[in-house]
N, C-alpha and C positions, 0 to 999 in steps of 0.2 A: 567651475567653470570660470570662476575666479584667476584661481592659482595655473590651470591650464594656458589663460590668457598671460598670464605675470611670466610662466616660465617660456611661452614662445615670445616673449616682450625682448625677455632676459637673453635668448639664444641668438636672436638677430642680432642685438649690440656684440654677444659674444665673436659674433663672426664676420665682423664688419672689420672691414679694412685691408688692401691688398699687401700681401709679406713680400716685402724689400729687406736687402740686406745694407745698412747704413750707420751714419755715425750721427750721433746729437749732439747740440751743441747749446750753449745761454749765450744770449746777447746783451752783453752787460754794458755798454752801453754807444751811441752814434754819434760820432764827429763831423764838421765840415773841414777840419785841420786836420791831417796827416798828425801832423808832429804834436800838439794835443793829443789824438788819439795815443800815439806812441809813450807819449810822457805819464799819461795815466796809465795805461797798457803797464808801464814799469814800477810804479806805483802798486797795483795790482799785483803784480805776480811777485814784488815784494814782503807787500800785505798779506798774501796768503798761500805762498810757494807756489799756485797753480800755474801751470803752462796759460797762456794769452794768447791767443791768434788774433791778430790784426790782419781786417780784410777790408776791401775797396768792393764798394757794391750802388748798383746803379737805382736809384727809387724814384721814378715821375721825372725820370731826364738829369737829374742832381745825382753825385756823387757821395758818397757816405764814406765812413771809415767806422769799422765797427769791431768792438771788442769779444772774439768770443774765447770760452772756456768749454772745452769736453764736459757731458754728464755723465756721473757713474754708471753705470749698468746697475749698481746694487743699491736697492729702495736706503737701506742705512746711512751709506756712504756719501747717498746724494742728498739726505734730510742735512748731513754734515756739512758736507760743503756749502751749500742753502746758507747755515749758521754763520757759518765764516765768511761766505761772501757780506751776511746783511752785517757784521762787526769791522768791514772793509771800506762801509758806505753804499751795497748795492743790495736792493732790493727787488720786486718782480721781475726778474729776467726771462724775458723771454724764447723759446727754444724753436733752433732753426734746425732743420733733419738734412744731412748730406748723403750722399751714397756714400757707401761702403771702397768704392776701388777709386777713391781721390786722393793722389797721392801727396799731400801737405799733410797727410800724417808722419811721414818718413823723414823730411825734410827740413831743413829750415826755412828758407825760401822756394816758394811752391810758385805757379801761376794757377789759377781757376776761371775758367773762363765760362763766360754765361751761356755758352753751347752746351756744359757740363753740368750745368747745376743754372735753376729758372727759381723766383723770387714770388712771392704771390703777394709779402708784406709792403705793397707801397704805399704803408697811410702811417709807415711809421716815423715816432722822431728825431729829429737831427738837434744838438747841441751846440751850438754857435761860439767860439772864442771870441772875449773881448780885444784879444792882442793876438799876437804870434809866440809864441813861445819861444821860437827860433828864427832866427834872421838870416833867410839861405836867398842865396843869391843865385841868378841865371833861373827863376823858375818863370813857367807859362802858365797862363790860364788856357783853358781849353774852353774854346767858343761852341763848337759841334764836331763830330766823326761821321763821316759817310763814306759807303764804299765806293760813292761815285764823285769821279773828280770834276766833273762840272757843277755837281750841287754843293760842292766846298768852295769852289773857286765863286760861285754865287753868293756864299755868305760873307767871303773873304769884301767882294764887292761892294756889300751892305752896309759893312761896319765902318767906323766912324767914331774911335776912340784917342787917338795922340798916341798909340801905340804901336809896334810894327805887328805887320797882321800876316803870318805866313802859313806854310800848310806842306804838313811833316807825314811821309807815308811810315803809318806802324804794322807789323804783321804780327796778330793776334788770333791764335786759333789754327794756321794754317793759310790766313786770308788778311785780304791787306785794307787798312781801312784808314781815311784820311783826315787827318784831324787841321781843325784852324785853330792856332795859336797866337796868342796876345801875349808879347812879352819880348824879351825876358823882364819882368819886375820884380821888385823887390818884395819879400812877406811883408812890409808892409803897406803897400800899394796893391796888396789882392782885393782887399774887403771893396778899394774902391772902383777897382777894375771889373770886379764883377757885378756890382753895383750899376759903374756904369753900362755893362754889356743886357743886365735887365731892362735898360729904361728901352735900348736898342731890340728889343723883343727875345733876346736869349737867357729864355731862365736855366737852365743848367750848365750855367757853365762851372769849371772846379779846377782845383789849381794841379798839376802836373810839376812834381819836382826832379829837378836834372841833377841835382844833390842832393843827398841824404846825410843829416846832417843824425850823428847819434843819440837817442834822448840816454836818460840814466839808466843804467841794467838793460839797455837796449836787448841785449845778447838773451833777457828773460823772454821776450817777446818773437813770437814767430809770423813773420813779415807774409800777408797774400798778394804780390804786385801786379801792376797791371791787367784789372779786372776788363772784360770786353765793355766796349764804348756804349754798345745799343742796347736799347731797353729789353732786353729777352721775351722768348716765347715760351709758354706753360708748358711743360714735358711732361706732367703727369708726376715730378718729385713729390714728396713729402717734405713740405716746409708750413711750421706750423709758429701763429704767433702769439701760441698762448702762455702766462706765465706760469713758472716752472712751480709753483706752489698753489695756492687753490686756483682751481678753475673758475673763474667768473664769467667776462664780457670778451670781445675782441677789442685788441688795442686799438683806440681809437685815432681818428684824422687829427695830426697838429698841423698848424700853417705857422707858428711861431715856434722859440729854443725848448720848450721845454721835455725834458726826456726823463718819461717814467723808469728807464734802464738805470742811469744813475742815483737816483733815492736812498735815504735810508730804510733801517729797515722800521723801525720801531714803532711808529706810527701805525694805526689801527687800516681809517678804512681808503687814507689815503699817506704815501710815503712824504720823505722827508729829502729834498735837496743833498745831495754830501758839498762837503766845504769845500768844493773844487776853485781854486782862485781864478781859474780859465774860465768859470763857467759867467756868464751873464750877468749882470747886476739885475737886469728884471726883464719881464718878456709881459706879452699884452694880455697873459690870460687866454684861460680854453674853454669854451664851451663845450657840454656832447649831453645827449638827450637820447635817450632809450623807452621807448613806449612798446607795452606788453600788450597781446591779446589773451585774456586767459579764458578754457573753459572747462570747467567742472561739472562731469557727470556724475551721480550719487547712484547707486543698485537698485534702491527703493525710496517711498517717503517717509521712511522713519516712522520714530513714536509719535511725532507731532503731526504727519500726514505733510511734510513741505513739500516743496519745489523740487523737479531732481536734477535738474539744468539751470547752474549758475555761469553765465559769464560775466567777464570782468574787463575792465581795462585802465592801466596803469600809464603811470609817465614820472621817470626820474629824470633831473637835470641837474648835472654836474658842472662846476667854474671852479676852478682854479687858478693863482697869479699866483707866483713866486717874485721876490725883486729883493734890495742889500745883497747880492749875489749870492743868491739861494737861501739866505739864512733866513728869509719870512718865506712864510708862505700863506693865503688864505684860499676858504675854500666854502663854498657855498650846496649842499644838496637837498631841496625840496623834493617831496615824495607826495604824489594824488594815486589815485582808484577809486573809479566808478563802478559798484556792485551793483548788476540789475535786481537782486534778488534783497539782498540784506542794506538796509539803510545804515549799520551801525558799520558794516566793510567800506562803505563810500565814507572815506576820511583824509585826512590831508596830514602829514608831518614833514618837520624840517629835519633829516636825518645829520646835518653837519651844517653847522655855519661857524665856523674857527678860526684863530688867528694861532699860529705856532712861528715862537722863534727858536732858531739852534744856535749852538755856541759849542763850543769845544767839547765840554763835557757836560753842558747842562741844555735841557730843553723846556721851554714852556708853551702848552698847550692849552689857549682858554678860548670857550663857547662853547656852543654843541656838538657833544661830539659823541661817536660811536667806541667801544673800547673791548675788546671778548680778551677774557681768561679760559684757558682748557685745553685738554689734551685730549680726550676721550672721545668714543663716537655714537654712543646712544644714548650720552644727557650728559650735561655739564654743569657739575654742582656748582663749581665754583666760579663761573661765570655770574658777576651779582652786580656791574657798573648799572645797565642797560633796563631798562624794562623792556619783555618781552610784546612782542605788538602780533596778540593771539589772531585778533582779526584775519592779519594777514597769512600766517601756517601755525598749525599750531607743535611743531616740532620744536618750537623754541628756537631756529634759529634766524629768524626775521629779530631788529630790533627798535627802538622806537630812540629818537636822540635825546643825551641828556643831559641837559648844563653842566658844565664843570669847569674847574682850574684844576689842570695837572702840569706839577714837575716831575722829572725825568732828569736825573743825576747819574751819571755815568763814572765807576769805579773801577779799580783793579778787582775789586772783592765782589761783583758783580752791576744789575742796573738794579736801582730805586727809584718807584711811583708813588709820590704822593697828588691828593686826591680828594680837593675839598668839592661837592656836589649841592649847590643852591637847589632846593627845590626837587618836587617827585613829581615822575609822571606815574599813572594808574594803569594800569592792566587792561586792554582791550579787549572785547567777549565779542562775540557775534551777538546780532540782532535774536529775535522774536525768529525773524522770517531766514539766518541766518545757520550755513552747516559749515562742517560737523561742529554741533554741540550736545550739550546736557539736555536733558528735556523739561529741566526746569529753566527759565527765564533767569539774568543776573543782571539786579539792579545796580548797573553804574552809574545814575544818577545821585546816589546815597550810600557813597561805601562809609565807611567807621574806621579812626583814625586811633591808634595807640596814643600817638602823641597830639597834645593840644594843636601844635603849628601848622597839625595836618599837612598837605601839601606843601607849602613851604618850609619844611623842618630842611635845616641841612643839615645830611650827613657825608660822613668820609671814611676813605680807606686808601690801605696803602699794598704796596707790592714788593718783591725784590726778587730778581731773578736772575740767574747765573748758568754757565755751562761748567761741566767739571768733566775733560773728553767728551764721552760718548752720552753722558748722564746732563738732560737739561732739567732743573730743577726751579719749578716757582714758588711760593708762600707771601699768602694775602691774608688779610683782616678787612673786616669789614662792618662799622657799626650806620645802620642809622633804620628805616624805615624799609622794612622788607620786598623785597618784588612779587614775592610770593603768596599772595593772598592767602588764606584761610575762607572760611563758607559760612554764615551763620545762616543759617536754615528759618525762613519767614512763614510759618503755616497758614495760607489762608484757608476759610471758614465762608459755606453759606448760610440765607437765612436763620436755616436748622441748626446751623453747629457745626457742621457737619465738614470736615476737611475736604478738599475742591482743588486745591491747585497751592503750588510751594514756590516762593520766591529766593533767590540767592542773595546774600547780601554780602560784597567781599571787604575783609577783615586785614586791614591790614596795620601789622605789630612790631615796635623796634625791637630790631635786633642786634645782637653781636655773633658774627659770622668770622673765625679760623679757617683756612682752607691751604689744602697743598696740593699742587699740581707737577706730576713729574712725568718724564720722557727718557728709557734708554733703548740704544742700539747696538742690538748684535750680529751684524751681518745683514741680511734680510727680514731681521724680525727688528722692532719696534712693541717695546715694553711699553704699556701707560697707567696713569695712576692720577685721579681724582679724589681728595677726600675731605671731608668738611666737619667741623664739630661746631653747634649752632644753640645759644642761649634766647629767650624773647617767645618763643611758643610753645608753651608750656613748660617741661623739664626739658635741660641741656641735653641734645641728643646727639646721633655723630651717622654718620652716611659714607658711601665710599662703592666708587666706581671702577675696576681695574679690570684689563685683562695686554691681549697683544694683539697684532698686525703682523702675519708675514708674508712676504710679494715671492712671488714665481714671477718672472724674468721670462718673456719670451714662451711664454705659453701655448701649447696646440700649435708649436712650429710656425709662428705669428712672431711680431714685435708687441704684441700686446703683453702688458703684465696685468696680474690677476694677486691683490690681497684679498686674504683671508682674514677675517674681522671676529673674535672674543672677546665676550666681555662677560664681567658678573656685576649685578646690583645689586647691593645690601642699604637698608636702614634699620636701626636699631628700634625707631619705634615699633617695628613687627606692621602689625595689620593695621594700627592705628594712624600709618602713616597716610598720609592723603595724598600722594601722588603716587605714581608708578615709579618702581623700581625698590620696592622694599625688598626685594628676594625673586631677582629676575635675574634671566642671561639672558644675551644677545649674541646673535650669528652672523654674522655676514661676507659677503662677497661686493669687491670691489673691482670692475674690470675698466682696465686705458687700453682700448685701442693704438694710440698714439699715433693716429693715422691726422691729416691735416684737417679735418673736421673737427676735431677732439673730442671724438665719441667716448662718452662716461656712463659706466651706471654701477649702480650702488644699490644690493640689494638687500633688506636685514629684517631678521627674522625676532623679532621678541618676546620670551616665553614668562610667563609666570608659573612659578614651581608649585604656590598654593593652590593657586584656584583652576589650574589648568591652559588660562585668559592666554590668546596670543597676539601679536599685533606683527602683520606683516607690509615694507614698504619697500617703494620701491624711487630712485632717483637716479633720471637716465637725460644728458643731452649731449646733443649734438649741435655742429652750427653749419648752417645752411648757406654757404657763398660766406661773403667778407663782412657783410653788414646782417643777417638772420641765424638766430639760433633758435630750437627747440629744445624746450624742459618738458620732460614728461615725469610725472609722480602718480601714484598708487596708492592710500592705505586700503588695508583689510583686518577686519577686528572678526576674532571665532574662537572659540572655546568657552564662552561664559552660558550662563543658566538664560533659555530660550525668553522672553519678555510674554507677559500678556498684554501690553497695551494700555492695561485697567490703571486707572492713577494709582490704588496701592498696590498692585504688584512693582512699578517703575517706584516706587515712595521705598518698599522695603528692598527694590534694588539698591538704590542709591544708599541706603543706611548699612546695608550688608559691607561689614569692613574686608572682608577675601576679595570682594568683586571690584576692580578697577577699569575695568575695560567694558564690562557687559551691558550698558549705558550707550555705547557706539557700536554694538552690533551691526547696527543696521544703516551706520553710518558709511557703508564704505563708499570710496569713489576714483576716480581717476580723473586727474588734470593733464590738458592739454596747455603747454603758452609758446610765444610766436611772438620774439624781442627784436626789435626793429633798432638798430644803434644809427645814429646822426652822428 
């Protein structure tokens, strides 16, 4: 029944989305000033050798100039292009899909009207320039565009701006529109005129340049001139505001000058603004809040006869502010969850509270942050900076904020990061009513530390990363308190001295861990490796996870991409390893529909070679309009010995070195989450 349900969900996601010939582009930045966009486009073309398209778009009655570059169909080439964009100061570009029959692909100058394409991305941010880059004469500010002449005349009669106001007919896509022009004005007067117009109720004013001055290397930039003036109607074409890297959430609405598409790559939770001298020296900051309703349903009461329905609500708020020409940024990201069944899962955490300063070849990041290391899919051996928020999700993806000072140096031979980590975060565990969990409770109030400083010990880490063509390599070392506790069994007895209960006490050792992670791209193949060597938890041991991901583009005659993931997990401690993955095989399928809803699905099967136990997980997500997102997750355990449920058999299963998943066989669950973005 479970397998049939999982297969049905996967097939539905697999077949979702219409089939349509189209081209995908990454949006690298949005500008109010056309010349600022041209100059930045010329810089990017020179730094990356990519073809950069300058595109004019109307967003909520305001015109923007966007920099686009084509997305390669080949997965490996796509990742390499993202890396090069990151080196050029661009992070988290979002994806725009246009019909394949548009003419701009073959010409240097082309006209794309809003009759041909439509946008649903009217909440993207705009970068404003402090001052014009080029002092162009004979420019005009467009206060409005109308098909009807009388409406244009009515606006002319309304305006009182101290500049000539005229009406200019313009033919766009075979139709005549009447533009209300203010000017001519010089480039130095443009901002003051648009501000003056806004005080008179005209918020969508934009600059029409009658003389185009060439920016340096402008011949490298394709330009789309004269877009339609009026807001388009949605015609069902595929447009996505999904970041081209990892799928997360919809692009939020910004009212200031914060532009996520122009930020640097190296930051983890949030990117850092590039050092563009045209960028605004400060912004008022922006807030965004996500509210999620989560519903988890378990297949049966489990060994401890617990509730099967576990609803909860979470709230995460993000605040970002930049100043000093984009060289400084502050971020604050608090998180709170309320769970109806589990008191331990009801918790508050500060995911981020940090200040970052950016210089030419170094960055200093101070405060509470999240840092991710790793490349493999089934587990992340090298990811050791942050503690796992285990009550949020047992897959190890959710992390607690970690206090740190991080100095990042950029050199010709790579990027090296130094970390000072004051204070230790203990791992969270489900309470007695929480699920999924071990049959025995964890005493989180009385942990055991090897260090006499306990949770106040200061740890340290260093990591070097570099690219060698298609090879990406990271080498790290960590010295401090292990984020991964082992357990001391406290056997409780009754008044007759008979064991009747077990309490698990987490033990945190001081360790030294050296890690290596690498990715190598060959066509549609991505080969991945993570390996560690650790001392401090008994004898020194080593563990490795390696494998590949092969991407099939346009499967089943659609625009969807299917990735096949295969990995092997090994730990030389063998059966003594208190973790999943001492001799396991992982096989997964990742399907990306590439539709406007950004529907994705990942199905992973983890098989233990020694015990024949396996874990099957599903992660799927899809947007529901611009402000909603739905996430479906499921976990199914099977293959282990059937437990009788009495204390001796459960204790024997817990002590069995070959059994890693047997105690979770009655913890199968499905989780449905709805997220609302504000």
